[in-house]
All heavy atoms as a GROMACS GRO file, in nm:
protein
  524
    1MET      N    1  -0.096   0.974  -0.899
    1MET     CA    2  -0.213   0.898  -0.878
    1MET      C    3  -0.324   0.991  -0.836
    1MET      O    4  -0.300   1.085  -0.759
    1MET     CB    5  -0.184   0.794  -0.766
    1MET     CG    6  -0.282   0.687  -0.754
    1MET     SD    7  -0.421   0.710  -0.647
    1MET     CE    8  -0.359   0.797  -0.505
    2PHE      N    9  -0.444   0.969  -0.895
    2PHE     CA   10  -0.562   1.043  -0.853
    2PHE      C   11  -0.660   0.951  -0.788
    2PHE      O   12  -0.687   0.843  -0.842
    2PHE     CB   13  -0.624   1.111  -0.978
    2PHE     CG   14  -0.533   1.212  -1.045
    2PHE    CD1   15  -0.452   1.171  -1.146
    2PHE    CD2   16  -0.540   1.343  -1.004
    2PHE    CE1   17  -0.370   1.265  -1.206
    2PHE    CE2   18  -0.456   1.439  -1.060
    2PHE     CZ   19  -0.371   1.401  -1.164
    3ASP      N   20  -0.718   0.987  -0.675
    3ASP     CA   21  -0.810   0.904  -0.604
    3ASP      C   22  -0.950   0.929  -0.661
    3ASP      O   23  -0.970   1.013  -0.754
    3ASP     CB   24  -0.798   0.923  -0.455
    3ASP     CG   25  -0.850   1.056  -0.401
    3ASP    OD1   26  -0.907   1.133  -0.483
    3ASP    OD2   27  -0.834   1.089  -0.287
    4PRO      N   28  -1.054   0.858  -0.608
    4PRO     CA   29  -1.188   0.874  -0.662
    4PRO      C   30  -1.241   1.017  -0.648
    4PRO      O   31  -1.331   1.058  -0.721
    4PRO     CB   32  -1.273   0.777  -0.578
    4PRO     CG   33  -1.175   0.672  -0.542
    4PRO     CD   34  -1.045   0.744  -0.517
    5GLU      N   35  -1.188   1.099  -0.557
    5GLU     CA   36  -1.231   1.237  -0.542
    5GLU      C   37  -1.140   1.334  -0.623
    5GLU      O   38  -1.147   1.455  -0.600
    5GLU     CB   39  -1.224   1.276  -0.391
    5GLU     CG   40  -1.312   1.193  -0.306
    5GLU     CD   41  -1.461   1.201  -0.344
    5GLU    OE1   42  -1.503   1.312  -0.376
    5GLU    OE2   43  -1.530   1.096  -0.338
    6ARG      N   44  -1.055   1.275  -0.707
    6ARG     CA   45  -0.963   1.349  -0.795
    6ARG      C   46  -0.853   1.420  -0.718
    6ARG      O   47  -0.798   1.520  -0.766
    6ARG     CB   48  -1.036   1.448  -0.886
    6ARG     CG   49  -1.146   1.394  -0.975
    6ARG     CD   50  -1.087   1.289  -1.068
    6ARG     NE   51  -1.187   1.254  -1.173
    6ARG     CZ   52  -1.251   1.138  -1.171
    6ARG    NH1   53  -1.236   1.056  -1.072
    6ARG    NH2   54  -1.334   1.108  -1.268
    7ARG      N   55  -0.824   1.374  -0.596
    7ARG     CA   56  -0.712   1.430  -0.520
    7ARG      C   57  -0.586   1.363  -0.573
    7ARG      O   58  -0.577   1.242  -0.592
    7ARG     CB   59  -0.725   1.405  -0.370
    7ARG     CG   60  -0.838   1.482  -0.307
    7ARG     CD   61  -0.849   1.444  -0.162
    7ARG     NE   62  -0.900   1.309  -0.146
    7ARG     CZ   63  -1.012   1.275  -0.081
    7ARG    NH1   64  -1.089   1.366  -0.020
    7ARG    NH2   65  -1.049   1.150  -0.079
    8LYS      N   66  -0.482   1.449  -0.588
    8LYS     CA   67  -0.352   1.395  -0.641
    8LYS      C   68  -0.257   1.353  -0.528
    8LYS      O   69  -0.243   1.425  -0.428
    8LYS     CB   70  -0.286   1.508  -0.720
    8LYS     CG   71  -0.162   1.471  -0.796
    8LYS     CD   72  -0.114   1.585  -0.880
    8LYS     CE   73   0.021   1.556  -0.948
    8LYS     NZ   74   0.069   1.671  -1.021
    9SER      N   75  -0.190   1.241  -0.546
    9SER     CA   76  -0.091   1.189  -0.456
    9SER      C   77   0.022   1.137  -0.536
    9SER      O   78   0.010   1.090  -0.650
    9SER     CB   79  -0.146   1.074  -0.368
    9SER     OG   80  -0.256   1.116  -0.289
   10THR      N   81   0.144   1.143  -0.477
   10THR     CA   82   0.256   1.081  -0.540
   10THR      C   83   0.289   0.948  -0.473
   10THR      O   84   0.309   0.938  -0.350
   10THR     CB   85   0.381   1.178  -0.524
   10THR    OG1   86   0.348   1.298  -0.592
   10THR    CG2   87   0.502   1.112  -0.593
   11LEU      N   88   0.292   0.842  -0.554
   11LEU     CA   89   0.325   0.707  -0.504
   11LEU      C   90   0.436   0.651  -0.587
   11LEU      O   91   0.459   0.696  -0.697
   11LEU     CB   92   0.201   0.618  -0.512
   11LEU     CG   93   0.091   0.634  -0.410
   11LEU    CD1   94  -0.002   0.747  -0.450
   11LEU    CD2   95   0.014   0.508  -0.390
   12ASN      N   96   0.501   0.548  -0.533
   12ASN     CA   97   0.607   0.479  -0.607
   12ASN      C   98   0.549   0.344  -0.650
   12ASN      O   99   0.474   0.279  -0.578
   12ASN     CB  100   0.726   0.453  -0.519
   12ASN     CG  101   0.803   0.579  -0.489
   12ASN    OD1  102   0.812   0.667  -0.576
   12ASN    ND2  103   0.859   0.587  -0.374
   13LEU      N  104   0.582   0.306  -0.771
   13LEU     CA  105   0.538   0.178  -0.825
   13LEU      C  106   0.660   0.085  -0.817
   13LEU      O  107   0.770   0.121  -0.862
   13LEU     CB  108   0.494   0.190  -0.974
   13LEU     CG  109   0.453   0.063  -1.046
   13LEU    CD1  110   0.327   0.005  -0.984
   13LEU    CD2  111   0.434   0.088  -1.195
   14ALA      N  112   0.644  -0.029  -0.759
   14ALA     CA  113   0.758  -0.124  -0.744
   14ALA      C  114   0.714  -0.262  -0.790
   14ALA      O  115   0.598  -0.299  -0.793
   14ALA     CB  116   0.801  -0.130  -0.594
   15LYS      N  117   0.815  -0.342  -0.825
   15LYS     CA  118   0.789  -0.482  -0.869
   15LYS      C  119   0.835  -0.570  -0.756
   15LYS      O  120   0.951  -0.562  -0.713
   15LYS     CB  121   0.868  -0.516  -0.997
   15LYS     CG  122   0.832  -0.653  -1.047
   15LYS     CD  123   0.921  -0.704  -1.157
   15LYS     CE  124   0.919  -0.620  -1.282
   15LYS     NZ  125   0.991  -0.676  -1.394
   16TRP      N  126   0.751  -0.654  -0.703
   16TRP     CA  127   0.786  -0.750  -0.598
   16TRP      C  128   0.790  -0.885  -0.658
   16TRP      O  129   0.706  -0.928  -0.740
   16TRP     CB  130   0.679  -0.751  -0.487
   16TRP     CG  131   0.683  -0.633  -0.396
   16TRP    CD1  132   0.771  -0.530  -0.392
   16TRP    CD2  133   0.594  -0.614  -0.284
   16TRP    NE1  134   0.745  -0.444  -0.291
   16TRP    CE2  135   0.639  -0.492  -0.224
   16TRP    CE3  136   0.487  -0.683  -0.227
   16TRP    CZ2  137   0.572  -0.438  -0.112
   16TRP    CZ3  138   0.427  -0.631  -0.116
   16TRP    CH2  139   0.467  -0.514  -0.060
   17ARG      N  140   0.893  -0.965  -0.621
   17ARG     CA  141   0.908  -1.100  -0.668
   17ARG      C  142   0.865  -1.194  -0.556
   17ARG      O  143   0.930  -1.200  -0.450
   17ARG     CB  144   1.051  -1.125  -0.706
   17ARG     CG  145   1.090  -1.057  -0.833
   17ARG     CD  146   1.223  -1.104  -0.885
   17ARG     NE  147   1.252  -1.052  -1.010
   17ARG     CZ  148   1.321  -0.936  -1.033
   17ARG    NH1  149   1.369  -0.871  -0.932
   17ARG    NH2  150   1.342  -0.890  -1.156
   18MET      N  151   0.751  -1.253  -0.571
   18MET     CA  152   0.700  -1.346  -0.471
   18MET      C  153   0.688  -1.483  -0.544
   18MET      O  154   0.785  -1.515  -0.613
   18MET     CB  155   0.566  -1.299  -0.412
   18MET     CG  156   0.575  -1.158  -0.355
   18MET     SD  157   0.418  -1.093  -0.309
   18MET     CE  158   0.418  -1.132  -0.135
   19SER      N  159   0.582  -1.557  -0.527
   19SER     CA  160   0.572  -1.680  -0.604
   19SER      C  161   0.562  -1.642  -0.752
   19SER      O  162   0.592  -1.724  -0.838
   19SER     CB  163   0.446  -1.759  -0.564
   19SER     OG  164   0.329  -1.678  -0.571
   20LYS      N  165   0.517  -1.523  -0.782
   20LYS     CA  166   0.522  -1.465  -0.915
   20LYS      C  167   0.543  -1.313  -0.902
   20LYS      O  168   0.532  -1.265  -0.793
   20LYS     CB  169   0.394  -1.494  -0.991
   20LYS     CG  170   0.271  -1.438  -0.932
   20LYS     CD  171   0.147  -1.472  -1.016
   20LYS     CE  172   0.025  -1.413  -0.949
   20LYS     NZ  173  -0.097  -1.432  -1.028
   21GLU      N  174   0.583  -1.249  -1.009
   21GLU     CA  175   0.610  -1.108  -1.001
   21GLU      C  176   0.482  -1.029  -0.997
   21GLU      O  177   0.388  -1.068  -1.067
   21GLU     CB  178   0.696  -1.063  -1.117
   21GLU     CG  179   0.836  -1.110  -1.117
   21GLU     CD  180   0.916  -1.063  -1.233
   21GLU    OE1  181   0.858  -1.012  -1.335
   21GLU    OE2  182   1.037  -1.072  -1.227
   22CYS      N  183   0.473  -0.930  -0.914
   22CYS     CA  184   0.359  -0.844  -0.912
   22CYS      C  185   0.401  -0.701  -0.889
   22CYS      O  186   0.509  -0.676  -0.835
   22CYS     CB  187   0.255  -0.892  -0.807
   22CYS     SG  188   0.317  -0.890  -0.639
   23TYR      N  189   0.313  -0.608  -0.928
   23TYR     CA  190   0.345  -0.464  -0.911
   23TYR      C  191   0.267  -0.414  -0.791
   23TYR      O  192   0.149  -0.450  -0.773
   23TYR     CB  193   0.312  -0.387  -1.035
   23TYR     CG  194   0.404  -0.417  -1.149
   23TYR    CD1  195   0.382  -0.517  -1.240
   23TYR    CD2  196   0.527  -0.347  -1.165
   23TYR    CE1  197   0.463  -0.549  -1.345
   23TYR    CE2  198   0.611  -0.378  -1.265
   23TYR     CZ  199   0.584  -0.476  -1.354
   23TYR     OH  200   0.669  -0.505  -1.455
   24VAL      N  201   0.327  -0.326  -0.713
   24VAL     CA  202   0.256  -0.270  -0.597
   24VAL      C  203   0.275  -0.113  -0.595
   24VAL      O  204   0.379  -0.061  -0.644
   24VAL     CB  205   0.312  -0.327  -0.462
   24VAL    CG1  206   0.281  -0.475  -0.454
   24VAL    CG2  207   0.462  -0.306  -0.452
   25LEU      N  208   0.177  -0.049  -0.543
   25LEU     CA  209   0.186   0.096  -0.523
   25LEU      C  210   0.236   0.117  -0.383
   25LEU      O  211   0.177   0.065  -0.285
   25LEU     CB  212   0.049   0.166  -0.545
   25LEU     CG  213   0.002   0.159  -0.684
   25LEU    CD1  214  -0.144   0.203  -0.691
   25LEU    CD2  215   0.087   0.242  -0.779
   26LYS      N  216   0.341   0.194  -0.362
   26LYS     CA  217   0.404   0.217  -0.232
   26LYS      C  218   0.415   0.365  -0.202
   26LYS      O  219   0.386   0.447  -0.288
   26LYS     CB  220   0.548   0.156  -0.226
   26LYS     CG  221   0.550   0.005  -0.252
   26LYS     CD  222   0.695  -0.044  -0.263
   26LYS     CE  223   0.796   0.029  -0.174
   26LYS     NZ  224   0.924  -0.027  -0.173
   27THR      N  225   0.465   0.396  -0.084
   27THR     CA  226   0.486   0.535  -0.039
   27THR      C  227   0.361   0.614  -0.047
   27THR      O  228   0.309   0.644  -0.158
   27THR     CB  229   0.600   0.601  -0.123
   27THR    OG1  230   0.710   0.515  -0.130
   27THR    CG2  231   0.643   0.735  -0.060
   28ASN      N  232   0.301   0.648   0.062
   28ASN     CA  233   0.178   0.724   0.076
   28ASN      C  234   0.053   0.638   0.052
   28ASN      O  235  -0.060   0.691   0.059
   28ASN     CB  236   0.169   0.849  -0.014
   28ASN     CG  237   0.278   0.947   0.022
   28ASN    OD1  238   0.313   0.960   0.140
   28ASN    ND2  239   0.326   1.015  -0.077
   29TRP      N  240   0.066   0.511   0.023
   29TRP     CA  241  -0.052   0.422  -0.005
   29TRP      C  242  -0.145   0.420   0.119
   29TRP      O  243  -0.265   0.427   0.108
   29TRP     CB  244  -0.009   0.280  -0.044
   29TRP     CG  245  -0.131   0.195  -0.064
   29TRP    CD1  246  -0.170   0.084   0.015
   29TRP    CD2  247  -0.234   0.204  -0.163
   29TRP    NE1  248  -0.289   0.035  -0.027
   29TRP    CE2  249  -0.328   0.105  -0.136
   29TRP    CE3  250  -0.248   0.291  -0.270
   29TRP    CZ2  251  -0.440   0.089  -0.216
   29TRP    CZ3  252  -0.366   0.278  -0.348
   29TRP    CH2  253  -0.459   0.175  -0.322
   30ASN      N  254  -0.084   0.404   0.240
   30ASN     CA  255  -0.168   0.401   0.361
   30ASN      C  256  -0.245   0.526   0.378
   30ASN      O  257  -0.363   0.524   0.424
   30ASN     CB  258  -0.080   0.372   0.482
   30ASN     CG  259  -0.034   0.228   0.482
   30ASN    OD1  260  -0.091   0.139   0.425
   30ASN    ND2  261   0.081   0.205   0.548
   31HIS      N  262  -0.191   0.644   0.346
   31HIS     CA  263  -0.262   0.767   0.351
   31HIS      C  264  -0.380   0.768   0.251
   31HIS      O  265  -0.492   0.814   0.287
   31HIS     CB  266  -0.167   0.887   0.321
   31HIS     CG  267  -0.233   1.014   0.314
   31HIS    ND1  268  -0.282   1.084   0.428
   31HIS    CD2  269  -0.267   1.098   0.212
   31HIS    CE1  270  -0.344   1.196   0.389
   31HIS    NE2  271  -0.334   1.205   0.260
   32VAL      N  272  -0.362   0.721   0.132
   32VAL     CA  273  -0.467   0.713   0.034
   32VAL      C  274  -0.579   0.616   0.080
   32VAL      O  275  -0.696   0.657   0.071
   32VAL     CB  276  -0.412   0.660  -0.099
   32VAL    CG1  277  -0.524   0.633  -0.202
   32VAL    CG2  278  -0.314   0.762  -0.162
   33VAL      N  279  -0.542   0.508   0.141
   33VAL     CA  280  -0.641   0.414   0.193
   33VAL      C  281  -0.724   0.481   0.302
   33VAL      O  282  -0.850   0.474   0.301
   33VAL     CB  283  -0.572   0.285   0.248
   33VAL    CG1  284  -0.668   0.200   0.328
   33VAL    CG2  285  -0.512   0.206   0.136
   34LYS      N  286  -0.658   0.546   0.396
   34LYS     CA  287  -0.728   0.606   0.511
   34LYS      C  288  -0.817   0.721   0.463
   34LYS      O  289  -0.931   0.734   0.504
   34LYS     CB  290  -0.626   0.657   0.610
   34LYS     CG  291  -0.687   0.711   0.734
   34LYS     CD  292  -0.579   0.754   0.834
   34LYS     CE  293  -0.639   0.808   0.962
   34LYS     NZ  294  -0.536   0.841   1.059
   35THR      N  295  -0.763   0.808   0.376
   35THR     CA  296  -0.838   0.923   0.324
   35THR      C  297  -0.965   0.883   0.254
   35THR      O  298  -1.068   0.950   0.263
   35THR     CB  299  -0.748   1.010   0.231
   35THR    OG1  300  -0.637   1.048   0.302
   35THR    CG2  301  -0.818   1.127   0.176
   36ASN      N  302  -0.962   0.774   0.177
   36ASN     CA  303  -1.075   0.731   0.099
   36ASN      C  304  -1.160   0.630   0.167
   36ASN      O  305  -1.263   0.582   0.111
   36ASN     CB  306  -1.024   0.670  -0.037
   36ASN     CG  307  -0.972   0.783  -0.124
   36ASN    OD1  308  -1.052   0.854  -0.187
   36ASN    ND2  309  -0.842   0.806  -0.131
   37GLY      N  310  -1.122   0.582   0.290
   37GLY     CA  311  -1.202   0.487   0.356
   37GLY      C  312  -1.207   0.348   0.292
   37GLY      O  313  -1.304   0.275   0.308
   38PHE      N  314  -1.096   0.314   0.224
   38PHE     CA  315  -1.089   0.182   0.164
   38PHE      C  316  -1.084   0.077   0.273
   38PHE      O  317  -1.021   0.098   0.375
   38PHE     CB  318  -0.962   0.172   0.074
   38PHE     CG  319  -0.961   0.260  -0.046
   38PHE    CD1  320  -0.843   0.288  -0.107
   38PHE    CD2  321  -1.080   0.312  -0.100
   38PHE    CE1  322  -0.839   0.371  -0.219
   38PHE    CE2  323  -1.079   0.395  -0.211
   38PHE     CZ  324  -0.955   0.423  -0.271
   39LYS      N  325  -1.152  -0.034   0.248
   39LYS     CA  326  -1.156  -0.148   0.346
   39LYS      C  327  -1.111  -0.275   0.276
   39LYS      O  328  -1.110  -0.286   0.150
   39LYS     CB  329  -1.295  -0.166   0.397
   39LYS     CG  330  -1.359  -0.041   0.460
   39LYS     CD  331  -1.297  -0.010   0.593
   39LYS     CE  332  -1.368   0.106   0.660
   39LYS     NZ  333  -1.291   0.174   0.752
   40GLU      N  334  -1.077  -0.376   0.355
   40GLU     CA  335  -1.043  -0.508   0.301
   40GLU      C  336  -1.162  -0.561   0.221
   40GLU      O  337  -1.275  -0.533   0.254
   40GLU     CB  338  -1.010  -0.605   0.414
   40GLU     CG  339  -0.871  -0.589   0.474
   40GLU     CD  340  -0.843  -0.699   0.568
   40GLU    OE1  341  -0.854  -0.814   0.535
   40GLU    OE2  342  -0.792  -0.664   0.682
   41GLU      N  343  -1.128  -0.634   0.114
   41GLU     CA  344  -1.233  -0.697   0.028
   41GLU      C  345  -1.303  -0.596  -0.063
   41GLU      O  346  -1.384  -0.637  -0.145
   41GLU     CB  347  -1.337  -0.776   0.107
   41GLU     CG  348  -1.278  -0.883   0.200
   41GLU     CD  349  -1.204  -0.994   0.128
   41GLU    OE1  350  -1.250  -1.033   0.015
   41GLU    OE2  351  -1.107  -1.037   0.178
   42MET      N  352  -1.268  -0.470  -0.050
   42MET     CA  353  -1.331  -0.366  -0.138
   42MET      C  354  -1.263  -0.372  -0.272
   42MET      O  355  -1.143  -0.383  -0.282
   42MET     CB  356  -1.313  -0.227  -0.078
   42MET     CG  357  -1.382  -0.119  -0.151
   42MET     SD  358  -1.356   0.049  -0.071
   42MET     CE  359  -1.477   0.035   0.065
   43VAL      N  360  -1.335  -0.371  -0.386
   43VAL     CA  361  -1.285  -0.372  -0.516
   43VAL      C  362  -1.257  -0.233  -0.560
   43VAL      O  363  -1.350  -0.145  -0.558
   43VAL     CB  364  -1.381  -0.442  -0.613
   43VAL    CG1  365  -1.328  -0.438  -0.752
   43VAL    CG2  366  -1.408  -0.585  -0.572
   44ILE      N  367  -1.133  -0.206  -0.604
   44ILE     CA  368  -1.092  -0.076  -0.656
   44ILE      C  369  -1.023  -0.098  -0.786
   44ILE      O  370  -0.932  -0.177  -0.798
   44ILE     CB  371  -0.994  -0.010  -0.554
   44ILE    CG1  372  -1.058   0.006  -0.422
   44ILE    CG2  373  -0.947   0.128  -0.610
   44ILE    CD1  374  -0.959   0.037  -0.310
   45ARG      N  375  -1.071  -0.030  -0.891
   45ARG     CA  376  -1.005  -0.041  -1.022
   45ARG      C  377  -0.892   0.062  -1.028
   45ARG      O  378  -0.908   0.175  -0.979
   45ARG     CB  379  -1.109  -0.010  -1.131
   45ARG     CG  380  -1.204  -0.128  -1.152
   45ARG     CD  381  -1.289  -0.103  -1.272
   45ARG     NE  382  -1.411  -0.040  -1.230
   45ARG     CZ  383  -1.502   0.010  -1.311
   45ARG    NH1  384  -1.485   0.006  -1.441
   45ARG    NH2  385  -1.613   0.064  -1.264
   46VAL      N  386  -0.789   0.020  -1.093
   46VAL     CA  387  -0.672   0.107  -1.116
   46VAL      C  388  -0.657   0.121  -1.264
   46VAL      O  389  -0.628   0.033  -1.335
   46VAL     CB  390  -0.542   0.051  -1.054
   46VAL    CG1  391  -0.422   0.142  -1.074
   46VAL    CG2  392  -0.558   0.020  -0.904
   47LEU      N  393  -0.675   0.243  -1.310
   47LEU     CA  394  -0.663   0.275  -1.452
   47LEU      C  395  -0.529   0.351  -1.471
   47LEU      O  396  -0.490   0.432  -1.385
   47LEU     CB  397  -0.776   0.365  -1.498
   47LEU     CG  398  -0.918   0.311  -1.470
   47LEU    CD1  399  -1.020   0.412  -1.494
   47LEU    CD2  400  -0.948   0.184  -1.547
   48SER      N  401  -0.463   0.318  -1.575
   48SER     CA  402  -0.335   0.392  -1.601
   48SER      C  403  -0.339   0.466  -1.732
   48SER      O  404  -0.412   0.432  -1.823
   48SER     CB  405  -0.221   0.288  -1.607
   48SER     OG  406  -0.236   0.198  -1.716
   49PHE      N  407  -0.263   0.574  -1.735
   49PHE     CA  408  -0.252   0.661  -1.850
   49PHE      C  409  -0.123   0.740  -1.843
   49PHE      O  410  -0.052   0.740  -1.738
   49PHE     CB  411  -0.374   0.752  -1.861
   49PHE     CG  412  -0.395   0.843  -1.745
   49PHE    CD1  413  -0.346   0.976  -1.752
   49PHE    CD2  414  -0.460   0.803  -1.632
   49PHE    CE1  415  -0.368   1.060  -1.643
   49PHE    CE2  416  -0.477   0.884  -1.524
   49PHE     CZ  417  -0.432   1.014  -1.531
   50ARG      N  418  -0.082   0.808  -1.949
   50ARG     CA  419   0.042   0.888  -1.946
   50ARG      C  420   0.002   1.037  -1.975
   50ARG      O  421  -0.086   1.066  -2.055
   50ARG     CB  422   0.136   0.835  -2.049
   50ARG     CG  423   0.198   0.706  -2.011
   50ARG     CD  424   0.320   0.669  -2.098
   50ARG     NE  425   0.372   0.546  -2.061
   50ARG     CZ  426   0.469   0.530  -1.966
   50ARG    NH1  427   0.521   0.631  -1.906
   50ARG    NH2  428   0.516   0.411  -1.940
   51VAL      N  429   0.075   1.121  -1.906
   51VAL     CA  430   0.069   1.267  -1.933
   51VAL      C  431   0.211   1.314  -1.948
   51VAL      O  432   0.295   1.296  -1.855
   51VAL     CB  433   0.003   1.345  -1.811
   51VAL    CG1  434   0.010   1.489  -1.834
   51VAL    CG2  435  -0.138   1.294  -1.789
   52ASP      N  436   0.241   1.364  -2.068
   52ASP     CA  437   0.376   1.405  -2.103
   52ASP      C  438   0.482   1.297  -2.062
   52ASP      O  439   0.583   1.325  -1.997
   52ASP     CB  440   0.414   1.536  -2.029
   52ASP     CG  441   0.326   1.656  -2.073
   52ASP    OD1  442   0.290   1.652  -2.191
   52ASP    OD2  443   0.299   1.738  -1.991
   53HIS      N  444   0.456   1.176  -2.102
   53HIS     CA  445   0.544   1.057  -2.085
   53HIS      C  446   0.553   1.012  -1.938
   53HIS      O  447   0.631   0.927  -1.904
   53HIS     CB  448   0.684   1.087  -2.138
   53HIS     CG  449   0.688   1.123  -2.285
   53HIS    ND1  450   0.657   1.031  -2.385
   53HIS    CD2  451   0.705   1.241  -2.345
   53HIS    CE1  452   0.661   1.095  -2.498
   53HIS    NE2  453   0.691   1.221  -2.480
   54GLN      N  454   0.476   1.074  -1.847
   54GLN     CA  455   0.475   1.032  -1.709
   54GLN      C  456   0.362   0.934  -1.685
   54GLN      O  457   0.248   0.966  -1.723
   54GLN     CB  458   0.471   1.152  -1.611
   54GLN     CG  459   0.478   1.112  -1.468
   54GLN     CD  460   0.483   1.233  -1.379
   54GLN    OE1  461   0.480   1.345  -1.425
   54GLN    NE2  462   0.489   1.211  -1.252
   55LEU      N  463   0.382   0.822  -1.618
   55LEU     CA  464   0.283   0.724  -1.591
   55LEU      C  465   0.199   0.773  -1.475
   55LEU      O  466   0.249   0.817  -1.370
   55LEU     CB  467   0.349   0.591  -1.551
   55LEU     CG  468   0.256   0.472  -1.528
   55LEU    CD1  469   0.172   0.440  -1.646
   55LEU    CD2  470   0.336   0.351  -1.482
   56CYS      N  471   0.067   0.773  -1.499
   56CYS     CA  472  -0.028   0.816  -1.396
   56CYS      C  473  -0.135   0.710  -1.376
   56CYS      O  474  -0.156   0.622  -1.459
   56CYS     CB  475  -0.098   0.944  -1.437
   56CYS     SG  476   0.010   1.082  -1.469
   57PHE      N  477  -0.195   0.710  -1.255
   57PHE     CA  478  -0.302   0.617  -1.222
   57PHE      C  479  -0.423   0.687  -1.177
   57PHE      O  480  -0.417   0.795  -1.113
   57PHE     CB  481  -0.256   0.517  -1.113
   57PHE     CG  482  -0.138   0.430  -1.152
   57PHE    CD1  483  -0.011   0.468  -1.117
   57PHE    CD2  484  -0.161   0.321  -1.227
   57PHE    CE1  485   0.097   0.394  -1.156
   57PHE    CE2  486  -0.055   0.240  -1.268
   57PHE     CZ  487   0.077   0.277  -1.230
   58LEU      N  488  -0.540   0.628  -1.196
   58LEU     CA  489  -0.670   0.680  -1.147
   58LEU      C  490  -0.730   0.564  -1.070
   58LEU      O  491  -0.752   0.453  -1.130
   58LEU     CB  492  -0.756   0.724  -1.259
   58LEU     CG  493  -0.899   0.768  -1.223
   58LEU    CD1  494  -0.894   0.895  -1.138
   58LEU    CD2  495  -0.981   0.789  -1.347
   59LEU      N  496  -0.766   0.587  -0.947
   59LEU     CA  497  -0.835   0.485  -0.869
   59LEU      C  498  -0.982   0.507  -0.882
   59LEU      O  499  -1.032   0.624  -0.875
   59LEU     CB  500  -0.796   0.494  -0.720
   59LEU     CG  501  -0.652   0.476  -0.688
   59LEU    CD1  502  -0.630   0.483  -0.537
   59LEU    CD2  503  -0.601   0.344  -0.740
   60HIS      N  504  -1.062   0.404  -0.902
   60HIS     CA  505  -1.204   0.411  -0.924
   60HIS      C  506  -1.273   0.304  -0.843
   60HIS      O  507  -1.240   0.186  -0.850
   60HIS     CB  508  -1.236   0.396  -1.071
   60HIS     CG  509  -1.378   0.422  -1.109
   60HIS    ND1  510  -1.473   0.324  -1.106
   60HIS    CD2  511  -1.441   0.537  -1.142
   60HIS    CE1  512  -1.592   0.377  -1.141
   60HIS    NE2  513  -1.573   0.506  -1.166
   61ARG      N  514  -1.372   0.342  -0.758
   61ARG     CA  515  -1.445   0.247  -0.678
   61ARG      C  516  -1.556   0.185  -0.760
   61ARG      O  517  -1.614   0.245  -0.848
   61ARG     CB  518  -1.512   0.314  -0.558
   61ARG     CG  519  -1.414   0.344  -0.448
   61ARG     CD  520  -1.489   0.389  -0.329
   61ARG     NE  521  -1.474   0.533  -0.332
   61ARG     CZ  522  -1.477   0.606  -0.226
   61ARG    NH1  523  -1.492   0.558  -0.112
   61ARG    NH2  524  -1.462   0.737  -0.235
   0.00000   0.00000   0.00000
């Protein structure tokens, strides 16, 4: 995962089963939030792409 400043972090993607299934980014997410100053109600786009068959994400404010 790359944050808006292009810093690289390793996160895990998991599927949670709640009232419906959803995907969540876990492991190190709180560090990413703190480092980037993300706040509740802030809209953050998550773009996905692959590099050498590895799934990657880019966060964009």
